[in-house]
All heavy atoms as a GROMACS GRO file, in nm:
protein
  598
    1MET      N    1   7.097  20.811  22.727
    1MET     CA    2   7.232  20.863  22.742
    1MET      C    3   7.315  20.815  22.622
    1MET      O    4   7.296  20.706  22.576
    1MET     CB    5   7.295  20.804  22.869
    1MET     CG    6   7.419  20.869  22.909
    1MET     SD    7   7.489  20.816  23.067
    1MET     CE    8   7.360  20.823  23.175
    2GLN      N    9   7.396  20.905  22.577
    2GLN     CA   10   7.480  20.873  22.457
    2GLN      C   11   7.625  20.900  22.488
    2GLN      O   12   7.664  20.993  22.546
    2GLN     CB   13   7.429  20.963  22.341
    2GLN     CG   14   7.502  20.937  22.214
    2GLN     CD   15   7.447  21.023  22.102
    2GLN    OE1   16   7.411  21.139  22.131
    2GLN    NE2   17   7.444  20.976  21.980
    3PHE      N   18   7.711  20.807  22.436
    3PHE     CA   19   7.853  20.820  22.448
    3PHE      C   20   7.916  20.805  22.310
    3PHE      O   21   7.872  20.724  22.231
    3PHE     CB   22   7.915  20.712  22.538
    3PHE     CG   23   7.871  20.716  22.684
    3PHE    CD1   24   7.765  20.635  22.721
    3PHE    CD2   25   7.929  20.802  22.771
    3PHE    CE1   26   7.721  20.641  22.858
    3PHE    CE2   27   7.879  20.810  22.900
    3PHE     CZ   28   7.782  20.726  22.944
    4ILE      N   29   8.011  20.888  22.284
    4ILE     CA   30   8.085  20.883  22.159
    4ILE      C   31   8.227  20.861  22.184
    4ILE      O   32   8.294  20.937  22.267
    4ILE     CB   33   8.063  21.018  22.081
    4ILE    CG1   34   7.914  21.039  22.047
    4ILE    CG2   35   8.143  21.011  21.945
    4ILE    CD1   36   7.887  21.170  21.983
    5PHE      N   37   8.283  20.758  22.124
    5PHE     CA   38   8.429  20.720  22.152
    5PHE      C   39   8.501  20.716  22.009
    5PHE      O   40   8.440  20.669  21.915
    5PHE     CB   41   8.438  20.577  22.210
    5PHE     CG   42   8.389  20.574  22.353
    5PHE    CD1   43   8.258  20.532  22.380
    5PHE    CD2   44   8.477  20.603  22.456
    5PHE    CE1   45   8.217  20.523  22.515
    5PHE    CE2   46   8.434  20.595  22.589
    5PHE     CZ   47   8.302  20.558  22.615
    6ALA      N   48   8.625  20.748  22.015
    6ALA     CA   49   8.713  20.723  21.899
    6ALA      C   50   8.826  20.636  21.951
    6ALA      O   51   8.896  20.681  22.048
    6ALA     CB   52   8.765  20.857  21.841
    7THR      N   53   8.840  20.515  21.901
    7THR     CA   54   8.937  20.427  21.961
    7THR      C   55   8.985  20.327  21.854
    7THR      O   56   8.927  20.308  21.753
    7THR     CB   57   8.872  20.344  22.072
    7THR    OG1   58   8.970  20.264  22.131
    7THR    CG2   59   8.749  20.260  22.032
    8HIS      N   60   9.101  20.269  21.886
    8HIS     CA   61   9.156  20.164  21.801
    8HIS      C   62   9.142  20.029  21.880
    8HIS      O   63   9.187  19.924  21.829
    8HIS     CB   64   9.302  20.184  21.771
    8HIS     CG   65   9.326  20.283  21.654
    8HIS    ND1   66   9.318  20.246  21.528
    8HIS    CD2   67   9.346  20.418  21.657
    8HIS    CE1   68   9.341  20.348  21.454
    8HIS    NE2   69   9.360  20.456  21.527
    9ASN      N   70   9.089  20.033  21.999
    9ASN     CA   71   9.073  19.911  22.080
    9ASN      C   72   8.931  19.857  22.045
    9ASN      O   73   8.833  19.908  22.079
    9ASN     CB   74   9.079  19.954  22.231
    9ASN     CG   75   9.070  19.829  22.318
    9ASN    OD1   76   9.013  19.733  22.280
    9ASN    ND2   77   9.130  19.846  22.437
   10ALA      N   78   8.929  19.734  21.987
   10ALA     CA   79   8.811  19.675  21.948
   10ALA      C   80   8.721  19.624  22.062
   10ALA      O   81   8.602  19.607  22.042
   10ALA     CB   82   8.842  19.554  21.859
   11ASN      N   83   8.777  19.610  22.185
   11ASN     CA   84   8.706  19.565  22.301
   11ASN      C   85   8.593  19.662  22.336
   11ASN      O   86   8.485  19.625  22.378
   11ASN     CB   87   8.791  19.540  22.421
   11ASN     CG   88   8.878  19.418  22.396
   11ASN    OD1   89   8.826  19.313  22.365
   11ASN    ND2   90   9.006  19.435  22.428
   12ILE      N   91   8.612  19.790  22.310
   12ILE     CA   92   8.515  19.894  22.351
   12ILE      C   93   8.388  19.883  22.271
   12ILE      O   94   8.277  19.866  22.331
   12ILE     CB   95   8.577  20.040  22.344
   12ILE    CG1   96   8.685  20.050  22.455
   12ILE    CG2   97   8.466  20.144  22.363
   12ILE    CD1   98   8.769  20.179  22.444
   13PRO      N   99   8.386  19.884  22.138
   13PRO     CA  100   8.262  19.867  22.068
   13PRO      C  101   8.212  19.723  22.073
   13PRO      O  102   8.089  19.707  22.076
   13PRO     CB  103   8.294  19.915  21.920
   13PRO     CG  104   8.444  19.895  21.908
   13PRO     CD  105   8.495  19.914  22.047
   14VAL      N  106   8.296  19.626  22.066
   14VAL     CA  107   8.253  19.486  22.046
   14VAL      C  108   8.189  19.435  22.179
   14VAL      O  109   8.074  19.393  22.180
   14VAL     CB  110   8.366  19.390  21.998
   14VAL    CG1  111   8.318  19.248  22.004
   14VAL    CG2  112   8.406  19.437  21.862
   15LEU      N  113   8.268  19.447  22.290
   15LEU     CA  114   8.214  19.403  22.417
   15LEU      C  115   8.116  19.497  22.479
   15LEU      O  116   8.030  19.461  22.564
   15LEU     CB  117   8.327  19.374  22.508
   15LEU     CG  118   8.434  19.272  22.462
   15LEU    CD1  119   8.551  19.252  22.562
   15LEU    CD2  120   8.361  19.135  22.430
   16GLY      N  121   8.114  19.622  22.433
   16GLY     CA  122   8.020  19.724  22.478
   16GLY      C  123   7.888  19.710  22.403
   16GLY      O  124   7.794  19.788  22.434
   17ASP      N  125   7.878  19.624  22.312
   17ASP     CA  126   7.755  19.600  22.226
   17ASP      C  127   7.705  19.730  22.167
   17ASP      O  128   7.589  19.764  22.183
   17ASP     CB  129   7.643  19.530  22.320
   17ASP     CG  130   7.543  19.461  22.238
   17ASP    OD1  131   7.577  19.420  22.121
   17ASP    OD2  132   7.428  19.457  22.283
   18SER      N  133   7.787  19.797  22.096
   18SER     CA  134   7.755  19.922  22.039
   18SER      C  135   7.643  19.916  21.946
   18SER      O  136   7.629  19.826  21.863
   18SER     CB  137   7.875  19.985  21.964
   18SER     OG  138   7.983  20.008  22.052
   19GLU      N  139   7.554  20.022  21.952
   19GLU     CA  140   7.437  20.024  21.862
   19GLU      C  141   7.476  20.086  21.720
   19GLU      O  142   7.415  20.063  21.630
   19GLU     CB  143   7.328  20.103  21.927
   19GLU     CG  144   7.269  20.031  22.048
   19GLU     CD  145   7.158  20.110  22.107
   19GLU    OE1  146   7.101  20.198  22.048
   19GLU    OE2  147   7.127  20.077  22.224
   20MET      N  148   7.573  20.178  21.723
   20MET     CA  149   7.609  20.244  21.603
   20MET      C  150   7.764  20.262  21.595
   20MET      O  151   7.823  20.312  21.687
   20MET     CB  152   7.545  20.381  21.597
   20MET     CG  153   7.589  20.465  21.470
   20MET     SD  154   7.546  20.392  21.308
   20MET     CE  155   7.366  20.419  21.314
   21LEU      N  156   7.821  20.208  21.486
   21LEU     CA  157   7.966  20.226  21.467
   21LEU      C  158   7.981  20.291  21.333
   21LEU      O  159   7.907  20.270  21.243
   21LEU     CB  160   8.034  20.085  21.464
   21LEU     CG  161   8.036  20.018  21.590
   21LEU    CD1  162   7.980  19.882  21.583
   21LEU    CD2  163   8.169  20.019  21.646
   22VAL      N  164   8.091  20.378  21.324
   22VAL     CA  165   8.118  20.447  21.196
   22VAL      C  166   8.262  20.417  21.162
   22VAL      O  167   8.355  20.451  21.238
   22VAL     CB  168   8.094  20.596  21.217
   22VAL    CG1  169   8.129  20.670  21.083
   22VAL    CG2  170   7.951  20.630  21.256
   23ALA      N  171   8.284  20.360  21.043
   23ALA     CA  172   8.419  20.333  20.995
   23ALA      C  173   8.448  20.433  20.887
   23ALA      O  174   8.370  20.450  20.789
   23ALA     CB  175   8.428  20.193  20.938
   24CYS      N  176   8.561  20.505  20.896
   24CYS     CA  177   8.600  20.598  20.799
   24CYS      C  178   8.733  20.556  20.727
   24CYS      O  179   8.823  20.507  20.791
   24CYS     CB  180   8.630  20.732  20.861
   24CYS     SG  181   8.488  20.801  20.950
   25GLN      N  182   8.729  20.573  20.597
   25GLN     CA  183   8.856  20.530  20.521
   25GLN      C  184   8.893  20.642  20.426
   25GLN      O  185   8.808  20.693  20.348
   25GLN     CB  186   8.829  20.403  20.442
   25GLN     CG  187   8.940  20.351  20.366
   25GLN     CD  188   8.910  20.214  20.294
   25GLN    OE1  189   8.803  20.161  20.311
   25GLN    NE2  190   9.001  20.170  20.223
   26TYR      N  191   9.010  20.683  20.428
   26TYR     CA  192   9.069  20.786  20.337
   26TYR      C  193   9.107  20.714  20.209
   26TYR      O  194   9.176  20.620  20.208
   26TYR     CB  195   9.187  20.844  20.401
   26TYR     CG  196   9.258  20.956  20.319
   26TYR    CD1  197   9.198  21.086  20.309
   26TYR    CD2  198   9.374  20.926  20.255
   26TYR    CE1  199   9.259  21.177  20.228
   26TYR    CE2  200   9.437  21.021  20.179
   26TYR     CZ  201   9.379  21.141  20.163
   26TYR     OH  202   9.447  21.237  20.090
   27SER      N  203   9.062  20.772  20.097
   27SER     CA  204   9.092  20.716  19.970
   27SER      C  205   9.153  20.826  19.882
   27SER      O  206   9.097  20.931  19.862
   27SER     CB  207   8.959  20.669  19.898
   27SER     OG  208   8.989  20.625  19.770
   28ALA      N  209   9.274  20.807  19.830
   28ALA     CA  210   9.336  20.902  19.748
   28ALA      C  211   9.369  20.849  19.608
   28ALA      O  212   9.475  20.830  19.564
   28ALA     CB  213   9.471  20.948  19.813
   29THR      N  214   9.256  20.812  19.543
   29THR     CA  215   9.266  20.762  19.411
   29THR      C  216   9.266  20.882  19.316
   29THR      O  217   9.337  20.979  19.329
   29THR     CB  218   9.152  20.656  19.383
   29THR    OG1  219   9.032  20.716  19.407
   29THR    CG2  220   9.176  20.532  19.464
   30ASP      N  221   9.177  20.875  19.216
   30ASP     CA  222   9.164  20.990  19.118
   30ASP      C  223   9.120  21.114  19.190
   30ASP      O  224   9.167  21.221  19.156
   30ASP     CB  225   9.069  20.954  19.010
   30ASP     CG  226   9.118  20.842  18.919
   30ASP    OD1  227   9.240  20.819  18.916
   30ASP    OD2  228   9.037  20.781  18.856
   31LYS      N  229   9.029  21.103  19.289
   31LYS     CA  230   8.988  21.216  19.366
   31LYS      C  231   9.002  21.182  19.514
   31LYS      O  232   8.976  21.065  19.545
   31LYS     CB  233   8.847  21.252  19.334
   31LYS     CG  234   8.745  21.145  19.357
   31LYS     CD  235   8.603  21.190  19.328
   31LYS     CE  236   8.502  21.091  19.368
   31LYS     NZ  237   8.367  21.134  19.353
   32VAL      N  238   9.036  21.268  19.591
   32VAL     CA  239   9.056  21.249  19.736
   32VAL      C  240   8.918  21.249  19.800
   32VAL      O  241   8.835  21.339  19.778
   32VAL     CB  242   9.145  21.360  19.795
   32VAL    CG1  243   9.152  21.336  19.947
   32VAL    CG2  244   9.280  21.356  19.732
   33GLU      N  245   8.890  21.140  19.872
   33GLU     CA  246   8.758  21.130  19.940
   33GLU      C  247   8.773  21.050  20.067
   33GLU      O  248   8.869  20.971  20.087
   33GLU     CB  249   8.651  21.073  19.851
   33GLU     CG  250   8.682  20.926  19.813
   33GLU     CD  251   8.574  20.864  19.718
   33GLU    OE1  252   8.466  20.922  19.711
   33GLU    OE2  253   8.604  20.767  19.656
   34ILE      N  254   8.677  21.072  20.159
   34ILE     CA  255   8.666  20.992  20.281
   34ILE      C  256   8.545  20.903  20.264
   34ILE      O  257   8.429  20.959  20.251
   34ILE     CB  258   8.661  21.075  20.399
   34ILE    CG1  259   8.788  21.160  20.416
   34ILE    CG2  260   8.632  20.988  20.523
   34ILE    CD1  261   8.792  21.257  20.529
   35VAL      N  262   8.562  20.775  20.272
   35VAL     CA  263   8.454  20.678  20.257
   35VAL      C  264   8.404  20.644  20.393
   35VAL      O  265   8.480  20.599  20.487
   35VAL     CB  266   8.494  20.553  20.181
   35VAL    CG1  267   8.384  20.450  20.168
   35VAL    CG2  268   8.555  20.588  20.044
   36VAL      N  269   8.275  20.663  20.427
   36VAL     CA  270   8.216  20.638  20.554
   36VAL      C  271   8.115  20.528  20.548
   36VAL      O  272   8.034  20.523  20.454
   36VAL     CB  273   8.146  20.767  20.608
   36VAL    CG1  274   8.079  20.742  20.742
   36VAL    CG2  275   8.247  20.879  20.618
   37GLU      N  276   8.128  20.433  20.641
   37GLU     CA  277   8.023  20.319  20.646
   37GLU      C  278   7.980  20.315  20.796
   37GLU      O  279   8.065  20.316  20.882
   37GLU     CB  280   8.094  20.190  20.598
   37GLU     CG  281   7.998  20.073  20.585
   37GLU     CD  282   8.057  19.945  20.529
   37GLU    OE1  283   8.171  19.964  20.474
   37GLU    OE2  284   7.990  19.847  20.529
   38SER      N  285   7.855  20.295  20.818
   38SER     CA  286   7.804  20.288  20.952
   38SER      C  287   7.711  20.179  20.960
   38SER      O  288   7.640  20.130  20.865
   38SER     CB  289   7.744  20.424  20.995
   38SER     OG  290   7.633  20.451  20.915
   39GLY      N  291   7.684  20.126  21.087
   39GLY     CA  292   7.590  20.028  21.118
   39GLY      C  293   7.608  19.976  21.256
   39GLY      O  294   7.701  20.021  21.333
   40SER      N  295   7.531  19.875  21.293
   40SER     CA  296   7.540  19.819  21.430
   40SER      C  297   7.649  19.712  21.435
   40SER      O  298   7.706  19.668  21.334
   40SER     CB  299   7.406  19.762  21.475
   40SER     OG  300   7.388  19.632  21.411
   41ILE      N  301   7.672  19.671  21.554
   41ILE     CA  302   7.774  19.565  21.581
   41ILE      C  303   7.733  19.431  21.515
   41ILE      O  304   7.817  19.351  21.487
   41ILE     CB  305   7.811  19.549  21.731
   41ILE    CG1  306   7.943  19.468  21.756
   41ILE    CG2  307   7.688  19.482  21.799
   41ILE    CD1  308   8.057  19.544  21.722
   42ASP      N  309   7.605  19.419  21.487
   42ASP     CA  310   7.557  19.291  21.426
   42ASP      C  311   7.568  19.292  21.271
   42ASP      O  312   7.547  19.188  21.210
   42ASP     CB  313   7.410  19.274  21.468
   42ASP     CG  314   7.397  19.256  21.622
   42ASP    OD1  315   7.482  19.194  21.683
   42ASP    OD2  316   7.300  19.315  21.675
   43ASN      N  317   7.607  19.405  21.217
   43ASN     CA  318   7.621  19.417  21.071
   43ASN      C  319   7.753  19.352  21.025
   43ASN      O  320   7.857  19.387  21.082
   43ASN     CB  321   7.617  19.569  21.034
   43ASN     CG  322   7.632  19.595  20.882
   43ASN    OD1  323   7.722  19.536  20.818
   43ASN    ND2  324   7.552  19.676  20.828
   44ARG      N  325   7.744  19.255  20.939
   44ARG     CA  326   7.864  19.174  20.899
   44ARG      C  327   7.970  19.271  20.836
   44ARG      O  328   8.092  19.248  20.864
   44ARG     CB  329   7.824  19.066  20.798
   44ARG     CG  330   7.934  18.966  20.765
   44ARG     CD  331   7.971  18.896  20.895
   44ARG     NE  332   8.094  18.817  20.870
   44ARG     CZ  333   8.184  18.791  20.959
   44ARG    NH1  334   8.163  18.821  21.080
   44ARG    NH2  335   8.290  18.723  20.922
   45ASN      N  336   7.933  19.367  20.752
   45ASN     CA  337   8.031  19.454  20.697
   45ASN      C  338   8.105  19.531  20.799
   45ASN      O  339   8.224  19.554  20.794
   45ASN     CB  340   7.960  19.555  20.593
   45ASN     CG  341   7.913  19.488  20.469
   45ASN    OD1  342   7.961  19.380  20.432
   45ASN    ND2  343   7.814  19.536  20.413
   46ILE      N  344   8.038  19.579  20.898
   46ILE     CA  345   8.094  19.655  21.010
   46ILE      C  346   8.186  19.566  21.096
   46ILE      O  347   8.297  19.605  21.133
   46ILE     CB  348   7.987  19.723  21.098
   46ILE    CG1  349   7.911  19.826  21.023
   46ILE    CG2  350   8.051  19.778  21.224
   46ILE    CD1  351   7.992  19.942  20.970
   47GLN      N  352   8.142  19.437  21.115
   47GLN     CA  353   8.238  19.348  21.181
   47GLN      C  354   8.363  19.325  21.107
   47GLN      O  355   8.472  19.317  21.167
   47GLN     CB  356   8.165  19.212  21.197
   47GLN     CG  357   8.049  19.215  21.293
   47GLN     CD  358   7.969  19.086  21.299
   47GLN    OE1  359   7.997  18.991  21.231
   47GLN    NE2  360   7.864  19.081  21.385
   48GLU      N  361   8.356  19.311  20.974
   48GLU     CA  362   8.478  19.297  20.894
   48GLU      C  363   8.571  19.423  20.908
   48GLU      O  364   8.691  19.409  20.915
   48GLU     CB  365   8.444  19.280  20.747
   48GLU     CG  366   8.383  19.137  20.716
   48GLU     CD  367   8.478  19.028  20.753
   48GLU    OE1  368   8.598  19.038  20.729
   48GLU    OE2  369   8.429  18.919  20.804
   49LYS      N  370   8.512  19.541  20.909
   49LYS     CA  371   8.594  19.668  20.926
   49LYS      C  372   8.662  19.663  21.057
   49LYS      O  373   8.775  19.700  21.072
   49LYS     CB  374   8.499  19.794  20.912
   49LYS     CG  375   8.443  19.811  20.782
   49LYS     CD  376   8.542  19.865  20.684
   49LYS     CE  377   8.478  19.897  20.555
   49LYS     NZ  378   8.574  19.925  20.448
   50ILE      N  379   8.596  19.616  21.168
   50ILE     CA  380   8.652  19.624  21.290
   50ILE      C  381   8.772  19.524  21.296
   50ILE      O  382   8.879  19.551  21.350
   50ILE     CB  383   8.552  19.578  21.405
   50ILE    CG1  384   8.444  19.686  21.420
   50ILE    CG2  385   8.613  19.533  21.538
   50ILE    CD1  386   8.326  19.648  21.504
   51ILE      N  387   8.751  19.406  21.233
   51ILE     CA  388   8.860  19.304  21.229
   51ILE      C  389   8.978  19.359  21.151
   51ILE      O  390   9.096  19.341  21.189
   51ILE     CB  391   8.810  19.174  21.176
   51ILE    CG1  392   8.710  19.108  21.284
   51ILE    CG2  393   8.922  19.075  21.144
   51ILE    CD1  394   8.638  18.992  21.225
   52GLN      N  395   8.952  19.433  21.038
   52GLN     CA  396   9.064  19.484  20.954
   52GLN      C  397   9.130  19.600  21.020
   52GLN      O  398   9.252  19.609  21.006
   52GLN     CB  399   9.001  19.521  20.820
   52GLN     CG  400   8.946  19.409  20.736
   52GLN     CD  401   8.878  19.463  20.614
   52GLN    OE1  402   8.862  19.581  20.597
   52GLN    NE2  403   8.820  19.376  20.536
   53ILE      N  404   9.061  19.687  21.080
   53ILE     CA  405   9.111  19.822  21.122
   53ILE      C  406   9.157  19.817  21.265
   53ILE      O  407   9.267  19.874  21.297
   53ILE     CB  408   9.008  19.930  21.095
   53ILE    CG1  409   8.977  19.940  20.953
   53ILE    CG2  410   9.058  20.066  21.158
   53ILE    CD1  411   8.852  20.032  20.923
   54MET      N  412   9.083  19.760  21.351
   54MET     CA  413   9.107  19.787  21.499
   54MET      C  414   9.199  19.682  21.556
   54MET      O  415   9.204  19.570  21.510
   54MET     CB  416   8.984  19.785  21.572
   54MET     CG  417   8.881  19.890  21.530
   54MET     SD  418   8.729  19.896  21.621
   54MET     CE  419   8.778  20.036  21.734
   55GLU      N  420   9.273  19.716  21.660
   55GLU     CA  421   9.366  19.631  21.728
   55GLU      C  422   9.288  19.523  21.809
   55GLU      O  423   9.200  19.563  21.884
   55GLU     CB  424   9.457  19.714  21.822
   55GLU     CG  425   9.543  19.817  21.747
   55GLU     CD  426   9.613  19.906  21.844
   55GLU    OE1  427   9.606  19.889  21.969
   55GLU    OE2  428   9.675  19.999  21.795
   56GLY      N  429   9.318  19.398  21.785
   56GLY     CA  430   9.252  19.295  21.862
   56GLY      C  431   9.107  19.270  21.826
   56GLY      O  432   9.028  19.220  21.896
   57GLY      N  433   9.072  19.303  21.698
   57GLY     CA  434   8.940  19.290  21.647
   57GLY      C  435   8.882  19.142  21.650
   57GLY      O  436   8.781  19.117  21.705
   58LYS      N  437   8.962  19.055  21.600
   58LYS     CA  438   8.924  18.907  21.597
   58LYS      C  439   8.913  18.856  21.738
   58LYS      O  440   8.816  18.790  21.774
   58LYS     CB  441   9.024  18.835  21.511
   58LYS     CG  442   8.997  18.682  21.507
   58LYS     CD  443   8.874  18.661  21.417
   58LYS     CE  444   8.868  18.508  21.393
   58LYS     NZ  445   8.746  18.448  21.453
   59GLU      N  446   9.006  18.893  21.820
   59GLU     CA  447   9.003  18.842  21.961
   59GLU      C  448   8.886  18.902  22.036
   59GLU      O  449   8.826  18.828  22.116
   59GLU     CB  450   9.131  18.877  22.030
   59GLU     CG  451   9.258  18.810  21.978
   59GLU     CD  452   9.315  18.875  21.850
   59GLU    OE1  453   9.268  18.985  21.812
   59GLU    OE2  454   9.403  18.818  21.792
   60ALA      N  455   8.844  19.021  22.008
   60ALA     CA  456   8.729  19.077  22.078
   60ALA      C  457   8.605  19.006  22.039
   60ALA      O  458   8.516  18.979  22.128
   60ALA     CB  459   8.717  19.226  22.041
   61PHE      N  460   8.594  18.964  21.912
   61PHE     CA  461   8.477  18.890  21.870
   61PHE      C  462   8.472  18.746  21.933
   61PHE      O  463   8.375  18.695  21.967
   61PHE     CB  464   8.462  18.885  21.721
   61PHE     CG  465   8.401  19.010  21.663
   61PHE    CD1  466   8.473  19.105  21.591
   61PHE    CD2  467   8.266  19.032  21.675
   61PHE    CE1  468   8.425  19.213  21.538
   61PHE    CE2  469   8.207  19.150  21.630
   61PHE     CZ  470   8.289  19.245  21.557
   62ASP      N  471   8.595  18.697  21.944
   62ASP     CA  472   8.603  18.552  22.002
   62ASP      C  473   8.563  18.569  22.154
   62ASP      O  474   8.494  18.478  22.207
   62ASP     CB  475   8.746  18.500  21.996
   62ASP     CG  476   8.785  18.468  21.857
   62ASP    OD1  477   8.700  18.456  21.769
   62ASP    OD2  478   8.906  18.456  21.831
   63ARG      N  479   8.601  18.671  22.219
   63ARG     CA  480   8.568  18.691  22.364
   63ARG      C  481   8.413  18.720  22.376
   63ARG      O  482   8.352  18.665  22.464
   63ARG     CB  483   8.646  18.819  22.418
   63ARG     CG  484   8.607  18.849  22.561
   63ARG     CD  485   8.665  18.750  22.659
   63ARG     NE  486   8.629  18.785  22.790
   63ARG     CZ  487   8.576  18.707  22.881
   63ARG    NH1  488   8.560  18.577  22.859
   63ARG    NH2  489   8.540  18.752  22.998
   64ARG      N  490   8.360  18.795  22.287
   64ARG     CA  491   8.210  18.822  22.278
   64ARG      C  492   8.136  18.684  22.267
   64ARG      O  493   8.042  18.661  22.335
   64ARG     CB  494   8.178  18.912  22.167
   64ARG     CG  495   8.031  18.945  22.157
   64ARG     CD  496   8.011  19.037  22.032
   64ARG     NE  497   7.872  19.046  21.998
   64ARG     CZ  498   7.799  19.154  22.015
   64ARG    NH1  499   7.845  19.255  22.078
   64ARG    NH2  500   7.676  19.155  21.980
   65LYS      N  501   8.183  18.601  22.178
   65LYS     CA  502   8.119  18.468  22.161
   65LYS      C  503   8.124  18.388  22.282
   65LYS      O  504   8.027  18.320  22.324
   65LYS     CB  505   8.185  18.397  22.047
   65LYS     CG  506   8.115  18.257  22.012
   65LYS     CD  507   8.197  18.180  21.908
   65LYS     CE  508   8.206  18.244  21.776
   65LYS     NZ  509   8.276  18.161  21.673
   66SER      N  510   8.236  18.389  22.356
   66SER     CA  511   8.247  18.309  22.472
   66SER      C  512   8.154  18.364  22.587
   66SER      O  513   8.102  18.285  22.657
   66SER     CB  514   8.394  18.296  22.528
   66SER     OG  515   8.435  18.423  22.572
   67ILE      N  516   8.138  18.494  22.590
   67ILE     CA  517   8.049  18.551  22.687
   67ILE      C  518   7.900  18.512  22.663
   67ILE      O  519   7.831  18.470  22.754
   67ILE     CB  520   8.061  18.705  22.691
   67ILE    CG1  521   8.201  18.744  22.746
   67ILE    CG2  522   7.944  18.774  22.762
   67ILE    CD1  523   8.227  18.892  22.733
   68TYR      N  524   7.863  18.513  22.535
   68TYR     CA  525   7.729  18.470  22.510
   68TYR      C  526   7.705  18.330  22.529
   68TYR      O  527   7.598  18.284  22.577
   68TYR     CB  528   7.697  18.500  22.356
   68TYR     CG  529   7.657  18.643  22.330
   68TYR    CD1  530   7.727  18.721  22.245
   68TYR    CD2  531   7.545  18.703  22.395
   68TYR    CE1  532   7.694  18.860  22.229
   68TYR    CE2  533   7.516  18.834  22.376
   68TYR     CZ  534   7.587  18.914  22.293
   68TYR     OH  535   7.552  19.042  22.268
   69LYS      N  536   7.804  18.242  22.516
   69LYS     CA  537   7.788  18.098  22.551
   69LYS      C  538   7.778  18.082  22.700
   69LYS      O  539   7.696  17.994  22.743
   69LYS     CB  540   7.917  18.019  22.495
   69LYS     CG  541   7.911  17.997  22.348
   69LYS     CD  542   8.031  17.916  22.303
   69LYS     CE  543   8.028  17.896  22.157
   69LYS     NZ  544   8.137  17.821  22.103
   70ILE      N  545   7.849  18.158  22.776
   70ILE     CA  546   7.822  18.157  22.922
   70ILE      C  547   7.687  18.193  22.965
   70ILE      O  548   7.625  18.129  23.052
   70ILE     CB  549   7.929  18.243  22.992
   70ILE    CG1  550   8.074  18.185  22.976
   70ILE    CG2  551   7.897  18.258  23.141
   70ILE    CD1  552   8.185  18.280  23.019
   71TRP      N  553   7.631  18.297  22.900
   71TRP     CA  554   7.501  18.341  22.925
   71TRP      C  555   7.396  18.237  22.892
   71TRP      O  556   7.298  18.216  22.964
   71TRP     CB  557   7.467  18.470  22.852
   71TRP     CG  558   7.538  18.588  22.906
   71TRP    CD1  559   7.606  18.604  23.024
   71TRP    CD2  560   7.545  18.723  22.850
   71TRP    NE1  561   7.659  18.728  23.037
   71TRP    CE2  562   7.628  18.795  22.926
   71TRP    CE3  563   7.502  18.770  22.727
   71TRP    CZ2  564   7.651  18.939  22.899
   71TRP    CZ3  565   7.524  18.902  22.699
   71TRP    CH2  566   7.600  18.983  22.784
   72GLU      N  567   7.416  18.173  22.774
   72GLU     CA  568   7.324  18.067  22.733
   72GLU      C  569   7.324  17.948  22.831
   72GLU      O  570   7.222  17.891  22.862
   72GLU     CB  571   7.359  18.013  22.594
   72GLU     CG  572   7.331  18.111  22.483
   72GLU     CD  573   7.373  18.062  22.352
   72GLU    OE1  574   7.429  17.947  22.339
   72GLU    OE2  575   7.352  18.137  22.251
   73ALA      N  576   7.444  17.910  22.876
   73ALA     CA  577   7.462  17.795  22.975
   73ALA      C  578   7.389  17.830  23.109
   73ALA      O  579   7.325  17.740  23.166
   73ALA     CB  580   7.603  17.764  22.995
   74GLY      N  581   7.401  17.955  23.146
   74GLY     CA  582   7.334  18.001  23.273
   74GLY      C  583   7.187  18.000  23.267
   74GLY      O  584   7.117  17.991  23.364
   75ALA      N  585   7.130  18.024  23.146
   75ALA     CA  586   6.984  18.038  23.124
   75ALA      C  587   6.917  17.903  23.123
   75ALA      O  588   6.796  17.891  23.142
   75ALA     CB  589   6.958  18.113  23.001
   76LYS      N  590   6.992  17.796  23.106
   76LYS     CA  591   6.928  17.661  23.098
   76LYS      C  592   6.902  17.604  23.225
   76LYS      O  593   6.950  17.625  23.330
   76LYS     CB  594   7.022  17.573  23.007
   76LYS     CG  595   7.025  17.609  22.864
   76LYS     CD  596   7.112  17.527  22.786
   76LYS     CE  597   7.119  17.562  22.640
   76LYS     NZ  598   7.201  17.489  22.568
   0.00000   0.00000   0.00000
């Protein structure tokens, strides 16, 4: 099953553990272009895009980290 979302809420891709994210940036320098970068939620460049572009990006990653710590503690 596949779902496609367009959102400014970082909780959806970050806490949803998205397999593929696409960041688009409009560039109007010498030539007008749209720069596209894609990758998984584990890709550091994509994580930086989420933090820069999306609302609550840093907080979503902090929440994700705390969830994983809870899971690790429960597995021991």
